[in-house]
TILOSE-528165 format. One record per residue: residue number from 1; residue in three letters; chain; x, y, z of N, C-alpha, C in turn. Coordinates in nm, 3 decimals, m for minus. Example, Ala and Ser with C-alpha at 12.3 -4.5 7.8 and 13.67 -1.06 7.14 Angstrom:
! TILOSE-528165
GUBA     k     r   c        nX        nY        nZ       caX       caY       caZ        cX        cY        cZ
GUBA     1   ALA   A     1.319    m0.569     0.780     1.230    m0.450     0.780     1.320    m0.330     0.780
GUBA     2   SER   A     1.285    m0.225     0.708     1.367    m0.106     0.714     1.290     0.003     0.787
END
This chain:
! TILOSE-528165
GUBA     k     r   c        nX        nY        nZ       caX       caY       caZ        cX        cY        cZ
GUBA     1   UNK   A    15.806     8.892    10.438    15.779     8.778    10.392    15.618     8.759    10.329
GUBA     2   UNK   A    15.586     8.724    10.200    15.468     8.678    10.146    15.448     8.546    10.154
GUBA     3   UNK   A    15.303     8.508    10.178    15.290     8.361    10.143    15.134     8.402    10.073
GUBA     4   UNK   A    15.118     8.262    10.029    14.973     8.278     9.985    14.906     8.109    10.043
GUBA     5   UNK   A    14.793     8.114    10.043    14.737     7.983    10.110    14.680     7.878     9.996
GUBA     6   UNK   A    14.726     7.775    10.014    14.688     7.645     9.973    14.599     7.559    10.041
GUBA     7   UNK   A    14.477     7.507    10.013    14.378     7.380    10.115    14.460     7.239    10.097
GUBA     8   UNK   A    14.441     7.222    10.211    14.528     7.066    10.228    14.412     6.995    10.314
GUBA     9   UNK   A    14.363     6.914    10.227    14.256     6.872    10.305    14.144     6.923    10.365
GUBA    10   UNK   A    14.130     7.034    10.311    14.051     7.121    10.387    14.052     7.252    10.446
GUBA    11   UNK   A    14.208     7.256    10.501    14.263     7.334    10.580    14.365     7.400    10.515
GUBA    12   UNK   A    14.370     7.566    10.595    14.466     7.652    10.488    14.607     7.622    10.545
GUBA    13   UNK   A    14.680     7.619    10.440    14.839     7.613    10.448    14.902     7.726    10.373
GUBA    14   UNK   A    15.019     7.771    10.458    15.064     7.853    10.382    15.236     7.830    10.295
GUBA    15   UNK   A    15.176     7.903    10.188    15.320     7.847    10.041    15.403     7.993    10.026
GUBA    16   UNK   A    15.530     7.980    10.100    15.608     8.108    10.067    15.702     8.075     9.902
GUBA    17   UNK   A    15.604     8.196     9.855    15.683     8.123     9.740    15.856     8.231     9.701
GUBA    18   UNK   A    15.847     8.331     9.792    15.977     8.421     9.755    16.097     8.357     9.874
GUBA    19   UNK   A    16.063     8.238     9.913    16.179     8.177    10.029    16.214     8.043     9.974
GUBA    20   UNK   A    16.345     8.016     9.991    16.383     7.867     9.912    16.379     7.776    10.076
GUBA    21   UNK   A    16.401     7.633    10.008    16.357     7.596    10.109    16.537     7.532    10.185
GUBA    22   UNK   A    16.532     7.530    10.337    16.434     7.458    10.378    16.353     7.560    10.474
GUBA    23   UNK   A    16.406     7.684    10.442    16.338     7.788    10.505    16.207     7.816    10.479
GUBA    24   UNK   A    16.167     7.800    10.352    16.029     7.816    10.312    15.924     7.710    10.395
GUBA    25   UNK   A    15.946     7.599    10.391    15.881     7.485    10.476    15.876     7.486    10.614
GUBA    26   UNK   A    15.988     7.553    10.669    16.014     7.579    10.818    15.887     7.710    10.821
GUBA    27   UNK   A    15.913     7.823    10.753    15.803     7.904    10.801    15.658     7.831    10.812
GUBA    28   UNK   A    15.615     7.796    10.655    15.505     7.710    10.671    15.460     7.603    10.777
GUBA    29   UNK   A    15.571     7.516    10.846    15.504     7.445    10.937    15.540     7.506    11.072
GUBA    30   UNK   A    15.590     7.620    11.068    15.557     7.718    11.201    15.437     7.751    11.196
GUBA    31   UNK   A    15.376     7.825    11.081    15.249     7.860    11.103    15.139     7.738    11.128
GUBA    32   UNK   A    15.150     7.650    11.082    15.048     7.556    11.049    15.054     7.460    11.171
GUBA    33   UNK   A    15.189     7.458    11.279    15.161     7.381    11.402    15.101     7.480    11.492
GUBA    34   UNK   A    15.095     7.632    11.458    15.026     7.698    11.583    14.867     7.726    11.542
GUBA    35   UNK   A    14.811     7.633    11.447    14.652     7.657    11.414    14.573     7.687    11.499
GUBA    36   UNK   A    14.525     7.778    11.545    14.392     7.759    11.630    14.474     7.820    11.800
GUBA    37   UNK   A    14.613     7.802    11.827    14.684     7.842    11.919    14.783     7.966    11.875
GUBA    38   UNK   A    14.753     8.079    11.813    14.818     8.191    11.793    14.844     8.271    11.867
GUBA    39   UNK   A    14.753     8.306    11.988    14.729     8.360    12.082    14.828     8.336    12.211
GUBA    40   UNK   A    14.834     8.193    12.216    14.928     8.114    12.270    15.087     8.140    12.238
GUBA    41   UNK   A    15.112     8.170    12.116    15.211     8.177    12.046    15.263     8.316    12.074
GUBA    42   UNK   A    15.174     8.407    12.061    15.220     8.545    12.111    15.241     8.574    12.202
GUBA    43   UNK   A    15.168     8.495    12.307    15.229     8.507    12.443    15.388     8.461    12.473
GUBA    44   UNK   A    15.373     8.332    12.459    15.510     8.276    12.451    15.630     8.366    12.362
GUBA    45   UNK   A    15.635     8.397    12.250    15.732     8.498    12.188    15.747     8.646    12.288
GUBA    46   UNK   A    15.640     8.687    12.352    15.670     8.814    12.461    15.749     8.745    12.548
GUBA    47   UNK   A    15.718     8.673    12.583    15.799     8.603    12.709    15.905     8.557    12.672
GUBA    48   UNK   A    15.930     8.541    12.580    16.092     8.476    12.554    16.169     8.608    12.508
GUBA    49   UNK   A    16.116     8.710    12.466    16.159     8.864    12.400    16.192     8.908    12.584
GUBA    50   UNK   A    16.116     8.882    12.670    16.149     8.958    12.786    16.264     8.907    12.823
GUBA    51   UNK   A    16.300     8.764    12.816    16.408     8.723    12.880    16.392     8.596    12.905
GUBA    52   UNK   A    16.231     8.582    12.906    16.235     8.414    13.013    16.270     8.297    12.898
GUBA    53   UNK   A    16.317     8.180    12.930    16.375     8.081    12.892    16.256     8.013    12.823
GUBA    54   UNK   A    16.203     7.992    12.715    16.098     7.924    12.674    16.171     7.770    12.579
GUBA    55   UNK   A    16.131     7.665    12.630    16.199     7.521    12.568    16.087     7.437    12.544
GUBA    56   UNK   A    15.984     7.490    12.558    15.816     7.391    12.544    15.731     7.437    12.422
GUBA    57   UNK   A    15.800     7.475    12.327    15.675     7.556    12.222    15.720     7.504    12.114
GUBA    58   UNK   A    15.607     7.413    12.078    15.621     7.310    11.988    15.535     7.243    11.947
GUBA    59   UNK   A    15.487     7.148    11.831    15.351     7.113    11.813    15.434     6.978    11.728
GUBA    60   UNK   A    15.371     6.948    11.617    15.386     6.868    11.524    15.539     6.869    11.434
GUBA    61   UNK   A    15.559     6.973    11.347    15.666     6.988    11.300    15.793     7.069    11.359
GUBA    62   UNK   A    15.769     7.169    11.391    15.860     7.281    11.431    15.888     7.280    11.601
GUBA    63   UNK   A    16.001     7.294    11.631    16.025     7.360    11.761    16.120     7.544    11.780
GUBA    64   UNK   A    16.006     7.571    11.828    16.011     7.705    11.857    16.081     7.803    11.966
GUBA    65   UNK   A    16.224     7.881    11.966    16.274     7.915    12.061    16.302     8.056    12.053
GUBA    66   UNK   A    16.224     8.138    12.109    16.196     8.281    12.149    16.301     8.323    12.233
GUBA    67   UNK   A    16.438     8.344    12.163    16.504     8.412    12.265    16.473     8.564    12.285
GUBA    68   UNK   A    16.559     8.618    12.345    16.503     8.790    12.384    16.577     8.846    12.227
GUBA    69   UNK   A    16.657     8.808    12.154    16.712     8.895    12.041    16.679     8.822    11.903
GUBA    70   UNK   A    16.627     8.682    11.930    16.569     8.660    11.795    16.470     8.512    11.805
GUBA    71   UNK   A    16.392     8.472    11.734    16.301     8.345    11.737    16.369     8.232    11.635
GUBA    72   UNK   A    16.370     8.145    11.721    16.454     8.037    11.595    16.359     7.928    11.599
GUBA    73   UNK   A    16.361     7.895    11.466    16.285     7.773    11.452    16.301     7.642    11.371
GUBA    74   UNK   A    16.316     7.537    11.465    16.391     7.448    11.406    16.310     7.310    11.382
GUBA    75   UNK   A    16.373     7.252    11.289    16.278     7.134    11.241    16.308     6.992    11.337
GUBA    76   UNK   A    16.192     6.960    11.367    16.180     6.856    11.491    16.245     6.728    11.419
GUBA    77   UNK   A    16.175     6.702    11.304    16.226     6.551    11.236    16.334     6.572    11.121
GUBA    78   UNK   A    16.429     6.644    11.174    16.551     6.633    11.052    16.614     6.500    10.972
GUBA    79   UNK   A    16.563     6.492    10.885    16.620     6.342    10.838    16.768     6.365    10.806
GUBA    80   UNK   A    16.808     6.414    10.820    17.006     6.410    10.811    17.024     6.349    10.923
GUBA    81   UNK   A    16.972     6.366    11.039    17.032     6.280    11.188    16.974     6.163    11.185
GUBA    82   UNK   A    16.930     6.107    11.059    16.869     5.971    11.090    16.919     5.875    11.018
GUBA    83   UNK   A    16.948     5.983    10.861    17.030     5.904    10.799    17.178     5.887    10.778
GUBA    84   UNK   A    17.260     5.957    10.883    17.364     5.998    10.920    17.434     5.997    11.041
GUBA    85   UNK   A    17.526     5.874    11.072    17.486     5.855    11.207    17.612     5.958    11.300
GUBA    86   UNK   A    17.684     5.963    11.176    17.824     6.065    11.184    17.785     6.201    11.225
GUBA    87   UNK   A    17.628     6.227    11.176    17.597     6.376    11.169    17.614     6.460    11.310
GUBA    88   UNK   A    17.677     6.552    11.313    17.716     6.654    11.423    17.652     6.785    11.401
GUBA    89   UNK   A    17.594     6.890    11.539    17.585     7.005    11.498    17.418     7.015    11.504
GUBA    90   UNK   A    17.371     7.148    11.489    17.227     7.151    11.481    17.189     7.109    11.387
GUBA    91   UNK   A    16.992     7.132    11.424    16.896     7.083    11.321    16.908     7.190    11.203
GUBA    92   UNK   A    16.800     7.161    11.112    16.777     7.271    11.004    16.738     7.377    11.130
GUBA    93   UNK   A    16.717     7.497    11.055    16.641     7.605    11.126    16.687     7.727    11.037
GUBA    94   UNK   A    16.562     7.808    11.127    16.571     7.958    11.046    16.529     8.070    11.151
GUBA    95   UNK   A    16.568     8.139    11.094    16.563     8.272    11.232    16.476     8.390    11.172
GUBA    96   UNK   A    16.399     8.453    11.312    16.325     8.557    11.249    16.315     8.675    11.379
GUBA    97   UNK   A    16.304     8.805    11.383    16.331     8.865    11.457    16.195     8.864    11.518
GUBA    98   UNK   A    16.134     8.896    11.653    16.001     8.904    11.681    15.910     8.987    11.630
GUBA    99   UNK   A    15.950     9.118    11.568    15.877     9.175    11.504    15.816     9.098    11.361
GUBA   100   UNK   A    15.909     9.009    11.298    15.882     8.943    11.191    15.813     8.846    11.249
GUBA   101   UNK   A    15.774     8.791    11.352    15.726     8.656    11.366    15.590     8.725    11.440
GUBA   102   UNK   A    15.572     8.844    11.495    15.447     8.816    11.528    15.372     8.916    11.413
GUBA   103   UNK   A    15.443     8.979    11.318    15.380     8.994    11.186    15.327     8.883    11.113
GUBA   104   UNK   A    15.389     8.814    11.101    15.342     8.681    11.028    15.271     8.601    11.095
GUBA   105   UNK   A    15.244     8.591    11.216    15.143     8.530    11.307    14.999     8.639    11.262
GUBA   106   UNK   A    14.998     8.774    11.249    14.905     8.838    11.225    14.853     8.816    11.095
GUBA   107   UNK   A    14.917     8.804    11.023    14.887     8.774    10.876    14.822     8.642    10.829
GUBA   108   UNK   A    14.900     8.543    10.915    14.849     8.423    10.915    14.727     8.390    10.974
GUBA   109   UNK   A    14.625     8.507    11.087    14.509     8.482    11.160    14.448     8.542    11.016
GUBA   110   UNK   A    14.461     8.677    10.991    14.375     8.738    10.890    14.359     8.627    10.756
GUBA   111   UNK   A    14.476     8.556    10.702    14.422     8.469    10.572    14.359     8.332    10.600
GUBA   112   UNK   A    14.363     8.287    10.736    14.300     8.176    10.795    14.135     8.255    10.776
GUBA   113   UNK   A    14.107     8.354    10.830    13.975     8.400    10.856    13.938     8.402    10.691
GUBA   114   UNK   A    14.029     8.484    10.623    13.957     8.477    10.498    13.908     8.384    10.416
GUBA   115   UNK   A    14.038     8.264    10.444    14.027     8.125    10.385    13.862     8.055    10.412
GUBA   116   UNK   A    13.869     8.095    10.542    13.734     8.025    10.598    13.590     8.062    10.566
GUBA   117   UNK   A    13.605     8.214    10.563    13.475     8.275    10.561    13.472     8.221    10.368
GUBA   118   UNK   A    13.537     8.220    10.275    13.520     8.194    10.162    13.490     8.062    10.124
GUBA   119   UNK   A    13.543     7.979    10.213    13.478     7.838    10.262    13.312     7.809    10.258
GUBA   120   UNK   A    13.282     7.887    10.352    13.161     7.903    10.373    13.072     7.993    10.288
GUBA   121   UNK   A    13.117     8.064    10.218    13.041     8.164    10.111    13.032     8.045     9.976
GUBA   122   UNK   A    13.152     7.956     9.987    13.113     7.836     9.852    13.068     7.730     9.879
GUBA   123   UNK   A    13.028     7.706    10.014    12.925     7.630    10.067    12.751     7.662    10.037
GUBA   124   UNK   A    12.772     7.787    10.090    12.661     7.852    10.120    12.551     7.855     9.944
GUBA   125   UNK   A    12.698     7.845     9.867    12.602     7.871     9.664    12.580     7.722     9.646
END
């Protein structure tokens, strides 16, 4: 999964060119939600992979369920549930392996470091 960084009100936001909605914005929301809490997310992912039941890993946009065999990223605000009273079934979600989730978080950390270093460099000039 490749992404590039776009600045949104001075903060990095991941944009996934090769993914289609809703997966693209679920992945972007996953990364944005954890900004500054990457170590916490990695800890919870490890605990979920080891079999611990994790039900409280969420922030503003998505809820993350790290099951032993898969990581589920679920939309907290699925508009279809609000617009259709007869809607049943799961919310919009996407799935990652634990290896994919860890790799994505590592790339996100590196991309943010690069983004803020570039911001500091531009401000200094």
